[in-house]
Each structure stands twice: as structure tokens, then as C-alpha cells.
C-alpha positions as CSV (number, residue, x, y, z in Angstrom):
1,M,83.3,87.4,82.1
2,I,80.8,89.5,80.2
3,R,77.3,90.2,81.7
4,I,74.8,92.8,80.5
5,G,72.4,94.4,82.9
6,D,68.7,93.9,83.0
7,A,67.1,94.1,79.6
8,A,70.2,95.7,78.2
9,L,69.8,94.3,74.8
10,A,66.1,93.8,74.8
11,G,64.9,94.1,71.3
12,G,68.4,93.8,69.9
13,G,69.4,97.3,70.9
14,R,68.1,100.7,69.9
15,R,68.8,102.2,66.5
16,T,68.6,105.9,65.9
17,E,68.4,108.2,62.9
18,F,71.4,110.5,62.1
19,R,71.9,113.9,60.6
20,P,75.1,116.0,60.2
21,L,76.5,118.1,63.1
22,G,78.9,120.7,61.8
23,S,80.9,118.1,59.9
24,G,79.9,115.9,57.0
25,S,81.9,113.0,58.5
26,L,80.1,113.2,61.8
27,K,76.7,111.8,62.6
28,A,74.3,113.3,65.1
29,H,71.4,111.5,66.8
30,R,67.9,112.8,66.7
31,L,67.5,114.5,70.1
32,R,64.6,114.9,72.5
33,H,63.7,118.1,74.3
34,G,62.9,117.9,78.0
35,S,62.4,120.4,80.8
36,M,66.1,121.0,81.1
37,G,66.7,121.5,77.4
38,V,68.1,119.0,74.9
39,T,68.4,115.5,76.3
40,M,70.7,112.8,75.0
41,K,71.4,109.1,75.1
42,V,74.6,108.8,77.0
43,L,77.2,106.1,77.7
44,V,79.4,106.5,80.8
45,M,82.5,104.4,81.1
46,G,82.8,103.7,84.8
47,G,80.0,105.5,86.7
48,N,80.0,103.3,89.7
49,R,81.9,105.4,92.2
50,Y,83.1,108.9,93.1
51,I,83.2,111.3,90.1
52,G,81.7,108.8,87.8
53,L,78.7,108.1,90.1
54,Q,78.2,111.8,90.6
55,L,78.2,112.2,86.8
56,V,75.5,109.6,86.4
57,R,73.4,111.3,89.0
58,E,73.8,114.7,87.4
59,L,73.0,113.3,83.9
60,V,69.8,111.7,85.3
61,A,68.8,114.8,87.2
62,Q,69.1,116.8,83.9
63,G,66.8,114.3,82.1
64,H,69.4,112.3,80.0
65,D,69.0,108.6,79.1
66,V,72.0,107.0,80.8
67,T,73.8,103.7,80.3
68,V,76.9,102.8,82.3
69,F,79.7,100.2,81.5
70,N,81.7,98.9,84.4
71,S,82.9,95.8,86.1
72,H,81.7,96.5,89.7
73,E,78.1,96.9,90.7
74,A,76.9,100.0,92.6
75,P,73.5,101.4,93.4
76,L,72.4,103.5,90.5
77,P,69.5,106.0,90.0
78,P,66.3,104.5,88.7
79,G,66.2,104.0,84.9
80,V,70.0,103.7,84.4
81,R,71.0,100.8,82.3
82,R,74.1,98.9,83.3
83,L,76.4,96.9,81.0
84,H,78.8,94.6,82.8
85,G,82.4,94.0,81.6
86,D,86.1,94.6,82.1
87,R,87.1,97.1,79.4
88,H,90.7,96.0,79.6
89,A,89.9,92.3,79.0
90,P,90.5,91.4,75.3
91,G,87.4,91.5,73.1
92,V,85.0,92.7,75.8
93,L,84.4,96.2,74.5
94,D,83.6,95.0,71.0
95,A,81.4,92.2,72.4
96,V,79.4,94.4,74.7
97,L,79.4,97.8,72.9
98,G,79.7,96.7,69.3
99,P,76.0,95.9,68.9
100,L,75.1,99.2,70.6
101,R,77.6,101.5,68.9
102,D,74.8,103.5,67.2
103,D,72.8,103.9,70.4
104,F,74.5,106.9,71.9
105,D,74.6,110.6,71.4
106,A,77.5,111.1,73.8
107,V,80.2,109.1,75.5
108,F,81.9,110.0,78.8
109,D,85.2,108.1,79.2
110,N,86.4,108.4,82.9
111,T,88.6,105.3,82.9
112,S,91.2,105.7,80.1
113,Y,94.7,106.4,81.2
114,T,96.8,105.5,78.2
115,P,96.2,105.6,74.4
116,E,95.9,101.8,74.4
117,H,92.7,102.3,76.5
118,L,91.3,104.9,74.1
119,V,92.0,103.3,70.7
120,P,89.1,100.8,70.9
121,M,86.7,103.5,72.0
122,I,87.6,105.7,69.2
123,D,87.3,102.9,66.7
124,L,83.8,102.0,68.1
125,F,82.4,105.6,68.1
126,R,84.2,107.4,65.3
127,G,81.5,109.1,63.2
128,R,78.7,108.0,65.5
129,V,78.5,110.4,68.5
130,R,78.1,114.2,69.0
131,H,80.4,114.3,72.0
132,F,83.2,112.2,73.4
133,V,84.1,113.6,76.8
134,F,87.4,112.6,78.2
135,T,88.3,113.0,81.9
136,S,91.8,114.2,82.1
137,S,93.7,115.8,85.0
138,I,95.6,118.9,86.1
139,A,98.4,116.3,86.8
140,V,99.4,116.8,83.2
141,Y,100.9,120.2,84.0
142,E,104.5,121.1,84.8
143,M,105.3,123.7,87.4
144,A,104.7,127.2,86.2
145,A,106.5,130.4,87.2
146,A,103.4,132.5,86.8
147,Q,99.9,131.4,87.9
148,P,97.0,130.7,87.5
149,I,97.9,127.9,85.1
150,D,95.8,127.9,82.0
151,E,95.3,125.4,79.2
152,S,98.2,126.7,77.2
153,S,100.7,125.9,80.0
154,A,103.5,123.3,79.6
155,V,102.6,119.7,80.1
156,G,104.7,116.6,80.8
157,R,104.8,114.1,77.9
158,D,107.8,112.1,79.2
159,A,107.0,109.7,82.0
160,A,110.6,109.9,83.2
161,T,110.5,113.7,83.7
162,A,106.8,114.7,84.1
163,L,105.8,116.1,87.4
164,Y,103.3,113.4,88.0
165,G,105.2,110.7,86.1
166,A,103.6,108.0,84.0
167,Y,100.1,109.0,85.0
168,A,100.6,112.5,83.7
169,A,102.3,111.3,80.5
170,G,99.5,108.8,79.8
171,K,96.8,111.5,80.1
172,V,98.8,113.8,77.8
173,Q,99.3,111.1,75.2
174,C,95.5,110.4,75.4
175,E,94.8,114.1,74.7
176,D,97.3,114.1,71.8
177,L,95.6,111.1,70.3
178,L,92.2,112.7,70.5
179,A,93.5,115.9,69.0
180,R,94.9,114.0,66.0
181,E,91.6,112.1,65.6
182,H,89.7,115.4,65.7
183,A,92.0,117.0,63.1
184,A,91.9,113.9,60.8
185,N,88.3,112.7,61.2
186,G,86.4,115.3,63.1
187,F,86.2,113.1,66.2
188,P,84.2,115.3,68.6
189,F,86.3,115.1,71.7
190,T,86.4,117.4,74.7
191,S,89.0,117.0,77.5
192,L,88.4,118.2,81.0
193,R,91.5,118.5,83.2
194,V,90.1,118.0,86.7
195,S,92.0,119.5,89.7
196,H,92.4,117.8,93.1
197,S,89.0,116.3,93.9
198,C,87.2,116.0,97.1
199,G,83.7,114.8,98.0
200,P,81.6,111.9,99.2
201,M,82.6,108.3,98.3
202,S,86.3,108.9,98.1
203,P,88.1,105.8,96.6
204,A,91.1,106.3,99.0
205,V,91.0,106.3,102.8
206,S,94.1,108.5,102.7
207,R,91.9,111.4,101.5
208,E,89.1,112.9,103.7
209,P,87.9,109.6,105.3
210,G,91.2,108.9,107.1
211,T,91.5,112.5,108.2
212,F,87.9,112.6,109.4
213,K,88.5,109.5,111.4
214,R,91.7,110.9,113.0
215,L,89.8,114.0,114.0
216,E,87.0,112.0,115.5
217,E,89.4,110.0,117.6
218,G,91.4,113.1,118.7
219,R,94.5,112.0,116.8
220,P,97.0,114.7,115.7
221,L,97.2,115.5,112.0
222,L,100.8,114.9,110.8
223,I,101.6,117.1,107.8
224,A,105.0,117.8,106.2
225,G,106.8,119.8,103.6
226,K,105.5,123.1,102.2
227,V,102.4,123.2,104.3
228,E,101.6,126.8,103.2
229,A,101.5,125.7,99.6
230,M,98.2,126.4,97.9
231,V,96.2,123.4,96.6
232,H,93.3,124.0,94.2
233,F,90.5,121.6,95.0
234,I,87.1,120.9,93.4
235,N,84.1,119.0,94.7
236,T,83.0,116.0,92.7
237,R,79.5,117.5,92.4
238,D,81.0,120.5,90.6
239,V,83.1,118.2,88.4
240,A,79.9,116.3,87.4
241,R,78.2,119.6,86.5
242,A,81.2,120.6,84.3
243,L,81.2,117.3,82.5
244,V,77.5,117.5,81.7
245,A,77.9,121.2,80.7
246,V,79.8,120.0,77.6
247,L,76.6,118.4,76.1
248,G,75.1,120.5,73.3
249,K,78.0,122.9,73.1
250,E,79.5,122.7,69.6
251,A,82.1,125.3,70.7
252,A,83.5,122.6,73.2
253,V,84.4,120.1,70.4
254,G,88.1,119.8,70.0
255,Q,88.8,121.8,73.2
256,I,90.6,121.2,76.5
257,Y,89.4,122.8,79.7
258,N,90.6,123.2,83.2
259,V,88.0,122.3,85.8
260,A,88.8,123.5,89.3
261,G,86.8,124.8,92.3
262,K,85.8,128.3,93.2
263,Q,88.4,128.4,96.1
264,F,91.8,127.1,96.9
265,C,93.7,127.1,100.2
266,S,97.0,126.0,101.8
267,I,97.5,122.5,103.0
268,V,97.5,123.5,106.7
269,N,94.3,125.5,106.3
270,Y,92.7,122.5,104.5
271,M,93.3,120.5,107.7
272,R,91.6,123.3,109.7
273,L,88.6,123.2,107.3
274,M,88.3,119.5,107.7
275,A,88.3,119.9,111.5
276,E,85.6,122.6,111.1
277,A,83.5,120.1,109.2
278,V,83.9,117.5,112.0
279,G,83.3,120.1,114.7
280,V,86.5,119.8,116.6
281,A,89.7,121.7,117.2
282,P,92.6,120.1,115.3
283,D,95.9,119.2,116.7
284,I,98.2,119.8,113.7
285,I,101.8,118.8,113.8
286,V,104.3,119.8,111.1
287,M,106.8,117.0,110.8
288,P,110.5,118.1,111.0
289,N,112.4,117.8,107.8
290,D,115.1,115.6,109.4
291,L,112.9,112.6,110.2
292,P,114.0,109.3,108.6
293,A,113.3,109.2,104.9
294,D,110.7,106.5,105.2
295,M,108.6,108.6,107.6
296,R,106.3,110.5,105.4
297,S,103.1,112.4,106.1
298,P,100.3,109.8,106.4
299,I,97.8,112.4,105.3
300,V,99.2,114.7,102.6
301,H,99.2,113.2,99.2
302,W,99.4,116.4,97.1
303,L,102.6,117.0,95.3
304,E,102.3,120.7,96.1
305,A,103.7,119.7,99.5
306,S,107.1,119.1,97.9
307,R,106.9,121.4,94.8
308,G,104.9,124.4,95.8
309,S,101.5,126.0,95.0
310,M,99.5,125.2,91.8
311,V,96.4,127.3,91.0
312,F,94.4,126.9,87.8
313,S,92.5,129.2,85.6
314,I,88.9,128.2,84.8
315,D,88.1,131.2,82.7
316,K,87.8,129.2,79.5
317,A,85.3,126.7,80.9
318,R,83.3,129.5,82.3
319,R,83.2,131.2,78.9
320,D,82.5,128.2,76.6
321,L,80.5,125.9,78.9
322,G,78.5,128.4,80.9
323,W,79.7,126.5,83.9
324,E,80.5,127.9,87.4
325,P,81.7,125.9,90.4
326,Q,79.1,126.2,93.1
327,L,80.5,124.8,96.4
328,T,82.9,126.5,98.7
329,L,85.6,124.4,100.4
330,A,83.7,124.5,103.7
331,E,80.4,123.5,102.0
332,G,82.0,120.6,100.1
333,L,83.8,119.3,103.2
334,A,80.5,119.5,105.2
335,D,78.9,117.5,102.5
336,S,81.7,114.9,102.6
337,Y,81.5,114.6,106.3
338,A,77.7,114.2,106.3
339,W,78.1,111.3,103.9
340,F,80.9,109.9,106.1
341,V,78.7,110.0,109.2
342,D,75.7,108.5,107.3
343,G,77.4,105.1,106.6
344,G,80.5,106.2,104.8
345,R,82.7,105.6,107.9
346,E,82.1,101.9,107.8
347,R,83.3,101.5,104.2
348,Y,87.0,101.9,105.0
349,E,89.7,100.1,107.0
350,Y,91.9,102.4,109.0
351,D,95.6,101.9,109.8
352,F,97.3,104.5,111.9
353,S,100.6,102.6,112.4
354,A,102.5,105.1,110.3
355,D,101.1,107.9,112.5
356,D,102.2,106.0,115.6
357,A,105.7,105.5,114.3
358,V,106.2,109.2,113.6
359,L,104.7,110.2,117.0
360,A,107.0,107.6,118.7
361,E,110.1,109.1,117.0
362,L,109.0,112.7,118.0
363,D,108.5,111.5,121.6
364,R,112.0,109.9,121.5
365,R,113.4,113.3,120.5
366,G,111.6,115.0,123.3
367,G,108.9,116.5,121.1
368,I,109.1,119.4,118.6
369,P,110.9,122.5,119.9
370,M,108.6,125.5,120.3
371,E,109.6,128.5,118.2
372,D,108.8,132.1,118.5
373,G,107.2,132.0,115.0
374,P,108.2,131.8,111.4
375,E,111.2,133.7,110.2
376,R,110.2,137.1,108.8
377,T,111.4,138.3,105.5
378,V,109.1,141.4,105.5
379,F,108.5,143.4,108.7
380,R,105.3,145.3,109.6
381,A,107.2,148.6,109.8
382,Q,108.0,148.3,106.1
383,L,104.3,148.2,105.2
384,S,103.9,151.9,106.1
385,T,105.1,152.6,102.6
386,L,101.9,151.2,101.2
387,K,100.0,154.4,102.1
388,N,102.1,156.2,99.5
389,M,101.4,153.7,96.7
């Protein structure tokens, strides 16, 4: 089914004059100047939830003219035009976007995961837009011996061996395709590798919503693996600001950027920060390693729990985009919990049967033995040498 939102094609679509932008093969739209600087006509693929919806709100707040293309309705800011369609259904992109391909200065593609998703978009907008902003992920990276991990670090191109499997390989292959198009045709792509996201409207109950609910009900938080491993988070509002910061930056064309938050923390401390947002003292249980293999942490979904810390450099984005993450972890989680309390809680279904199974097994074993503390590899007495350094 294809449906176009209110007055989407009124007047047969908008046509705009072009002029060169840094490359004879590229066309640039005539731009308007508003209170926040240059404003553009922007297409957002997705834009109906989580990062995509935060992006739409940020674009509108900065005065841009926004159109979204998606298959599920969601409340949008006033003035946003919605095009309805399933991008993966044969012929839909051409039918809906073909008549409008000259309408946009910039395209944000948040919903491409393989080159097959990208090819029709490239064909539609080659030579027609100033910016094509691709949402990628830090999941593309392999483990690195030295950190922080920057954009030159090794990535996983083989789905069979990549750290994050087919998802990572698909994003890398998308970036490779965009880089080839840029080299051959000047296609003005920019790729943003987004770190682990947090924020209101989470698409997965296994992220903050489920944990907030457990904390409200006084349930223990069951975590496992390398609970002291560092995880680098970013709030979705800061992601949106980074995406919008690409607009008007010629230096960003053909570039890849890490986008991560101003802080990172261990898995166990993230649980404590979520409890702080809820206003309760957490009961955190670290699951023993010898539990049955099918008993996994019902909370932790970050691969760092099994592979170790991953921290990312955002120096390049700071330098080229003039972007700086604004929210601390505590501020971002407080924002998420405020949304959760104000109607977000009712959007999810909660199933704590996995928690109950783990707790029953621990009870059968007589609980978790108390220990004097973690095994020490460095003793305090050794630190006296620091005064001589």
C-alpha cells in the first residue's frame, strides 16, 4: 500500500533551482536563511520513533522544512509533511519519491541496513542533493587493543566473523558503497557511527523501560559477565544534534564520524545511575558464571559484557561538525525516566519470567555466597611508590 500524507503532492510537487556545490556533477538547492542560519528542505527516512523522531524535532527546531517517509504513523511536529510507504516493498520508493526527487537539499537515511536498501536511494538522489546523511553504528568496529577507538580502527566486513555479525557487516558494506559512489560520482554522503543509544521512546523494552519497571517494583537487577566493562552511551537528543550538525558543512562530505556521549561508565554503574533516576536503591545481583547456558541476563544486551570495554573518540566530529554532546548520563536517564512516567510506561508489555527462573535457580542453590571482596592484583601498599613518580 502506498499513501501520501496530507497535501503531500499538492501542486505536483515543488521544483527548485540548482547551482554547483564544490563539484560540477552535484547540484545544490537554492537555500533560505533563517534565524538559525541556512535552512534546507530535508527528507528523513523513518522519523517516526526514537532517534528518527528526535532528529525530526531537532530539524524543525532549527527551522528546516521537513518531510518524513515511513510506514507507521506517529505524532509529528506541526508543519512536517509525511509520505507513507514501505521502502522495502518493490516499486514503492520510485512511486512515492520519484516525483519529488528534486525537492530536497538533504536526505537522512536512518533505515538502511544493507547495500540493497541503499542502492535505490542513491539512484534517486545522485546529483540532486547537497547532503546524504547515513546513520551507521559503532557496531561496525572490531575489538581494539588501544582505546579510544577512532574512525580509522578495524571494522568487520565478514558477517561470519564480525563482532556484531551480519548487522555490522551490512553497515560496513553500506559505507563502502557510499564511499565508492562519492569517489566515482561525488555523491555527498556523510556517515555517523552512533554508539549505544539511550533516551525516551526506546523501541525495546529490554533497554531502560524494563529496568525502570523492575526498579519501581523492587525487583533485583540481574546482570552477568564483565560487569565492570565500560560502555559508551549517547542520548538520542545528542545523536539528533550531531546528525543536523552535518548540514551546511562541506568538510563533512565523504567523511565518517563517531558519535558518542560525553561520558561512559561500567555496566554495574549504569544500573546504579538508572536506579538514581527512579529514586530507589538498587538490588544488583551479578549472576554466577556456572548457571545453565540458557540463563542469560534479562537486562544487559551490550556485547561489552562478554568482550570487554569499548570507548570511542569523538574528536573528529567535534572538529569538523562543531558538535559537542550536551547530556551527562544522569541527565539523560532522568530525561528518559520522566518520559517513562509521563505515559511511556504504558507503551510496553513486561515479562519477568526469565528473571524469576534465574532467581529460582539461585534460591535452589542457597543463594550467592558472600565474598570478602574482589581478588586484588594491586595492593594499596604498592601505591606508596606513586609519590616518587
